[in-house]
DOVOMAR-360200 format. One line per field, with one value per residue: residue number from 0; residue in one letter; x, y, z of N, C-alpha, C in turn. Coordinates in pm, 1 decimal, padded with zeros to 6 digits. Layout:
// residues N
resi NUM,...
resn A,...
n.u X,...
n.v Y,...
n.w Z,...
ca.u X,...
ca.v Y,...
ca.w Z,...
c.u X,...
c.v Y,...
c.w Z,...
This chain:
// residues 89
resi 0,1,2,3,4,5,6,7,8,9,10,11,12,13,14,15,16,17,18,19,20,21,22,23,24,25,26,27,28,29,30,31,32,33,34,35,36,37,38,39,40,41,42,43,44,45,46,47,48,49,50,51,52,53,54,55,56,57,58,59,60,61,62,63,64,65,66,67,68,69,70,71,72,73,74,75,76,77,78,79,80,81,82,83,84,85,86,87,88
resn M,R,S,A,K,D,K,Q,P,P,A,D,V,R,V,L,Q,L,Q,L,R,S,V,S,G,G,F,V,T,L,N,L,V,A,T,D,H,R,I,V,I,G,H,D,T,N,F,L,I,G,D,A,Q,A,H,A,F,T,Q,D,G,L,F,I,R,S,G,R,A,P,A,L,L,S,D,L,H,A,L,G,A,A,T,R,L,G,Q,A,S
n.u -00534.0,-00729.9,-00800.9,-01095.9,-01021.3,-00826.1,-00980.5,-01118.4,-01127.4,-00873.9,-00914.4,-01056.9,-00896.0,-00862.7,-00841.7,-00724.9,-00860.8,-00807.3,-00881.1,-00783.8,-00659.6,-00627.0,-00382.7,-00520.3,-00731.3,-00961.9,-01099.5,-00949.0,-00991.5,-00806.8,-00783.9,-00617.5,-00470.7,-00434.0,-00125.6,00233.2,00356.6,00567.4,00735.6,00886.1,01110.2,01154.8,01337.7,01171.2,00923.8,00726.9,00667.3,00429.5,00449.1,00325.3,00181.9,00237.4,00183.0,00243.8,00207.7,00206.3,00306.7,00313.7,00572.5,00436.3,00235.2,00015.9,-00188.0,-00075.9,-00080.5,-00148.3,00019.1,00165.7,00411.7,00753.3,01010.8,01267.4,01366.9,01486.4,01351.9,01122.9,01087.4,00960.2,00688.4,00609.3,00722.9,00594.4,00372.8,00317.1,00275.9,00209.0,00135.0,-00091.5,-00383.7
n.v -01409.9,-01425.6,-01190.4,-01054.4,-00994.8,-01184.5,-01410.5,-01392.0,-01499.7,-01447.2,-01184.3,-01251.4,-01170.1,-01111.6,-00947.6,-00626.4,-00316.1,-00017.9,00323.4,00564.8,00887.8,00985.8,01099.0,01229.0,01336.9,01200.4,00921.3,00608.4,00265.3,00023.3,-00320.7,-00514.6,-00824.0,-01045.2,-01071.1,-01075.9,-00755.9,-00502.4,-00190.1,00022.4,00277.0,00521.9,00747.3,00943.0,00825.9,00621.3,00278.4,00022.8,-00309.8,-00631.8,-00959.2,-01003.9,-00758.0,-00413.6,-00100.5,00231.4,00543.6,00899.0,01109.8,01259.6,01095.9,01050.4,00837.9,00680.9,00464.8,00109.8,-00199.4,-00497.2,-00642.3,-00609.2,-00853.8,-00778.5,-00537.0,-00305.2,-00242.0,-00110.7,00161.8,00199.0,00166.1,00385.5,00608.6,00658.8,00813.0,01141.7,01425.7,01666.2,01582.3,01545.9,01339.1
n.w 03853.5,03566.0,03312.1,03145.2,02892.7,02826.6,02790.0,02552.5,02213.6,01959.6,01718.1,01399.7,01137.3,00802.1,00586.4,00518.5,00487.0,00324.3,00287.2,00068.4,-00026.5,-00357.0,-00602.3,-00800.7,-00662.6,-00590.2,-00397.3,-00317.6,-00261.8,-00102.2,-00078.2,00121.7,00143.8,00421.1,00469.9,00460.0,00453.8,00320.0,00353.0,00125.1,00096.9,-00134.7,-00356.3,-00486.0,-00458.7,-00241.2,-00147.0,-00080.5,-00035.2,-00096.8,-00116.4,-00389.2,-00502.4,-00564.2,-00419.6,-00495.3,-00353.7,-00307.7,-00168.3,00014.0,00091.9,-00073.2,-00267.9,-00562.3,-00759.8,-00818.1,-00886.9,-01036.4,-00830.2,-00897.0,-00973.6,-00905.2,-00675.5,-00763.8,-00992.5,-00921.8,-00965.8,-01208.7,-01162.8,-01001.8,-01129.5,-01369.4,-01329.7,-01249.6,-01033.4,-01168.7,-01417.8,-01684.5,-01700.1
ca.u -00665.8,-00730.0,-00895.6,-01191.7,-00947.0,-00757.1,-01076.5,-01172.5,-01038.6,-00821.5,-01000.7,-01030.5,-00871.0,-00803.0,-00825.0,-00715.0,-00915.4,-00762.0,-00933.1,-00676.0,-00681.1,-00537.2,-00322.8,-00623.1,-00825.1,-01064.8,-01058.9,-00923.6,-00995.0,-00716.8,-00813.6,-00490.0,-00485.1,-00352.9,00002.1,00346.6,00375.8,00689.5,00738.8,01013.8,01118.9,01231.6,01378.9,01052.2,00801.4,00732.3,00591.0,00381.6,00458.8,00278.5,00094.4,00276.6,00135.2,00314.0,00121.9,00295.7,00260.7,00406.0,00639.0,00335.5,00139.7,-00096.2,-00184.9,-00055.8,-00140.9,-00104.5,00060.3,00238.1,00543.5,00859.3,01097.2,01381.1,01322.6,01538.8,01256.7,01004.5,01072.3,00869.0,00550.5,00582.6,00773.5,00508.0,00269.5,00369.9,00169.8,00170.5,00104.6,-00235.0,-00417.4
ca.v -01408.7,-01389.0,-01082.8,-01085.9,-00979.3,-01310.4,-01515.7,-01375.7,-01548.2,-01338.1,-01142.6,-01319.1,-01065.6,-01167.3,-00841.5,-00490.3,-00225.7,00119.5,00424.6,00660.0,00996.8,00968.7,01219.4,01297.4,01400.6,01106.2,00822.3,00473.3,00166.1,-00090.7,-00438.4,-00584.3,-00956.0,-01062.1,-01131.5,-00995.4,-00637.2,-00426.9,-00053.7,00057.5,00422.0,00557.6,00888.3,01023.7,00750.8,00512.8,00163.4,-00080.0,-00430.1,-00754.5,-01044.6,-00983.0,-00627.8,-00295.5,00016.6,00346.8,00663.8,01011.5,01133.4,01318.4,00992.7,01038.1,00715.4,00699.9,00350.4,-00024.4,-00284.5,-00617.6,-00617.1,-00667.9,-00952.4,-00704.0,-00410.5,-00192.1,-00212.7,-00044.7,00298.5,00198.8,00177.8,00519.9,00715.2,00681.8,00909.8,01254.8,01513.3,01767.6,01520.1,01530.4,01199.7
ca.w 03798.3,03424.8,03278.9,03037.8,02768.6,02800.9,02759.5,02418.7,02108.3,01877.8,01607.1,01272.8,01039.1,00680.7,00488.4,00569.6,00386.0,00342.7,00196.1,00050.5,-00121.6,-00470.6,-00656.8,-00880.2,-00571.6,-00546.8,-00298.1,-00366.6,-00155.2,-00118.9,00003.7,00137.1,00203.3,00542.4,00434.8,00502.1,00371.3,00346.7,00302.1,00064.0,00083.0,-00253.2,-00367.3,-00516.7,-00433.4,-00142.8,-00192.0,00011.0,-00116.5,-00035.5,-00195.4,-00528.7,-00548.3,-00514.8,-00415.9,-00496.3,-00285.1,-00313.1,-00040.4,00103.0,00130.3,-00165.3,-00346.8,-00706.3,-00827.9,-00780.4,-00997.6,-00995.1,-00771.8,-00980.8,-00908.6,-00850.6,-00617.2,-00840.6,-01099.6,-00866.5,-01015.8,-01323.7,-01113.7,-00951.8,-01214.0,-01484.4,-01292.6,-01175.1,-00983.9,-01266.1,-01545.6,-01716.4,-01721.7
c.u -00659.7,-00834.8,-00988.5,-01123.0,-00878.4,-00852.8,-01133.0,-01075.1,-00987.0,-00917.1,-00958.2,-01017.4,-00801.9,-00776.5,-00817.4,-00762.1,-00874.3,-00831.3,-00830.1,-00715.6,-00579.1,-00484.9,-00427.6,-00730.4,-00935.6,-01013.0,-01046.3,-00928.0,-00901.2,-00761.6,-00686.1,-00512.8,-00393.8,-00228.3,00112.7,00364.5,00503.1,00674.3,00878.8,01011.6,01209.2,01265.7,01257.7,00923.3,00826.4,00640.2,00550.5,00372.9,00412.2,00184.6,00112.8,00223.0,00221.6,00219.3,00212.7,00227.9,00362.0,00472.7,00542.4,00229.6,00018.9,-00079.3,-00167.8,-00123.9,-00087.0,-00065.5,00131.0,00374.9,00649.3,00943.7,01216.3,01332.8,01374.3,01446.5,01131.0,00982.0,00975.4,00723.4,00519.1,00621.9,00681.8,00400.9,00333.2,00255.2,00121.4,00127.4,-00044.8,-00265.0,-00501.3
c.v -01357.3,-01281.2,-01129.4,-01076.8,-01110.8,-01420.5,-01506.3,-01430.4,-01430.4,-01307.1,-01214.9,-01213.5,-01128.3,-01061.9,-00708.1,-00398.4,-00083.1,00209.7,00534.9,00770.0,00983.0,01103.6,01298.5,01362.2,01309.7,01011.0,00685.5,00380.2,00052.2,-00200.9,-00521.3,-00717.4,-00967.0,-01141.3,-01037.3,-00878.3,-00564.6,-00286.6,-00028.7,00207.2,00450.4,00705.4,00978.5,00958.5,00645.8,00401.4,00075.6,-00206.7,-00550.1,-00828.5,-01018.3,-00852.5,-00518.3,-00176.8,00137.7,00467.4,00775.4,01024.9,01193.5,01218.1,00979.9,00913.5,00750.4,00587.7,00219.8,-00101.5,-00407.2,-00579.6,-00683.1,-00766.4,-00883.5,-00570.0,-00290.1,-00154.5,-00142.7,00094.2,00306.1,00216.2,00320.9,00630.7,00748.3,00785.7,01019.4,01346.6,01612.5,01710.0,01508.4,01385.9,01179.9
c.w 03654.4,03399.1,03167.1,02901.7,02729.3,02756.9,02618.5,02315.3,02025.8,01762.4,01479.9,01163.5,00919.0,00575.0,00560.9,00458.3,00419.9,00242.2,00190.3,-00045.4,-00233.1,-00517.4,-00734.8,-00793.4,-00521.6,-00440.4,-00363.6,-00247.3,-00190.7,-00024.8,00009.6,00208.1,00323.8,00506.1,00482.6,00405.4,00415.2,00289.5,00248.3,00040.2,-00036.0,-00254.1,-00390.3,-00471.3,-00326.8,-00189.7,-00074.6,-00072.5,-00036.6,-00127.1,-00344.9,-00586.8,-00486.5,-00525.9,-00399.1,-00431.9,-00306.9,-00176.5,00061.2,00144.9,00039.9,-00251.1,-00494.7,-00783.4,-00774.3,-00905.8,-00944.2,-00939.8,-00860.2,-00901.0,-00842.2,-00798.4,-00693.0,-00955.8,-01050.0,-00924.5,-01133.4,-01279.5,-01071.6,-01047.5,-01330.7,-01455.2,-01207.8,-01134.8,-01089.3,-01400.3,-01567.4,-01743.3,-01844.6
C-alpha cells in the first residue's frame, strides 16, 4: 500500500535563500540558484561555489563577501583574503 507521501509530487524548488550574519555584524541574504554547489575548505577562508559565483566565509562561518568564481581554484584566495576581521571598511 502506498503512503500519502508517495502520492504528492516533489516540491518545486528553484532557489535556496540563506540569511547569514556578516563579519560587519549585519545580515546578508544569499539567493542561490538551484544548481550544483561545492564547498571548498581553505586555510583561512571557506568557499561555497556554484552558478559562477563564489561566496567566502570565515572559518567560524561568518559571511565575508561574494564574487565571480575564478576559473582556477587556486585563485580563490583573492576573494577571501581582501577582507579580514580586523580591517576597517
